[in-house]
C-alpha angles and dihedrals in degrees: 000000000000118000120253117224125208127210135172134214137167136223120331091004087086091070097104089055104041097101093048091048091051093051091045091052090049091051098046100039090051087079125081132310094028099039087185116182094203135188132193096244092059089045093052090053091047098046095044089071090062093042093050092049109086087197093056123111131214120189105192127193115207131191101202098312096332117108103229101164142009140186126196141192145163139174109288090229089066098050135087124298090243088066097038100045098071092054093043091052091050089052092246115148104245090199088069095055130086110204124210114217098194150316115222126176130167110252095241089064100050122110093041100100097263095121090051087051091051090054093045096050092050095046091047090051092046090052094049089049090052101248117157097211146008126225142176133172129227130199119253118219125185114259090241095050105151093228095049108122115231092235094049116138118187121225094239094109093050095048091048092049087058092053102263123137128199113240108197089187087066108067139137140165130247128185134229138141117266122217108275096018125117098218142011119281129187119260128204112246126184124198128240117203138191126189110233093198 
């Protein structure tokens, strides 16, 4: 099996890979639980926030020259109000939190330690930059969702094994269009956190 190589970049240095990253996000997030019916225009707007932020981080996984996985992050203080608000309302200093935008990896490359490497790279970066904690949020779908595959296994166990804990008091909603829907709807999202000190 060919080796996968990882590289990192920040801010506008992602420019040569933006189109590939947009397509990768659309492909991976189409699966349950996100069921994202993505389009490149939406992706361009979404990824522009990370590309325009000099303190953002991209961890990219390549098989030869093909982008097969990516993980992103940026200071929570630089992200959207939907993600900042739960922390602000809880009295948490948003300047102390490094926020993970996503981890996406083609299914044929899973189980090879790439997800662990994504976490480790982002944590190391956040520690170097002086952040006290790392956080991300995940969509929560009902157990009886009609599009939930019979063999679906949530990533909760993996996240817990890396030291992240779900905090139901920190929750938000975010909107996108599900497969088969005519328009965007808001989805419940709950945050997971890890102390970096």
